[in-house]
C-alpha positions, 0 to 999 in steps of 0.5 A, spaced: 172 598 712 165 602 711 158 601 716 152 601 711 146 601 715 139 597 714 132 598 714 131 604 717 137 605 720 142 611 720 150 611 722 151 618 725 157 621 727 158 625 734 161 632 734 164 635 739 162 637 746 164 645 746 170 646 751 168 653 752 160 656 755 159 662 752 161 667 756 169 664 756 168 660 762 173 653 759 169 646 761 173 640 765 172 634 762 168 630 766 163 635 765 162 637 759 155 634 757 154 630 750 153 633 745 146 631 741 148 634 735 151 628 730 153 629 722 150 623 717 155 618 716 150 613 712 143 613 711 140 605 710 135 604 704 127 604 707 125 600 705 118 595 708 118 595 717 114 592 720 109 591 714 109 599 714 113 604 708 119 607 710 121 613 706 129 615 708 128 623 710 135 623 712 142 625 708 149 624 708 152 630 710 146 633 714 147 635 721 141 633 725 140 634 732 137 625 735 134 624 741 138 623 747 139 615 750 137 613 742 142 609 738 148 603 740 155 606 739 160 602 735 167 604 734 170 602 728 178 603 726 179 609 731 173 612 730 166 613 734 160 612 730 152 613 733 147 607 729 140 608 731 133 608 727 130 615 723 125 615 729 130 617 734 132 623 729 128 629 732 131 636 727 135 637 722 140 644 723 140 648 717 
């Protein structure tokens, strides 16, 4: 099964949380903060959304940073995804 976002929506797959700090301290699962970095899995077609022309600026495969409380979490075939509006994506990681 495949997710195909509509309008200006983007499907993201969240990257794994770091289990150790830079200084080498191992973090237990409960204290790990969910990363705001994700990989773009699918991109909607854009088009006219609420009377405004929306051009999609992200592409499949890019790594992005998104707003902390943005999107809808979806579980599909044992995989977890987040569906966000393009405007909730803050930056592309180069």
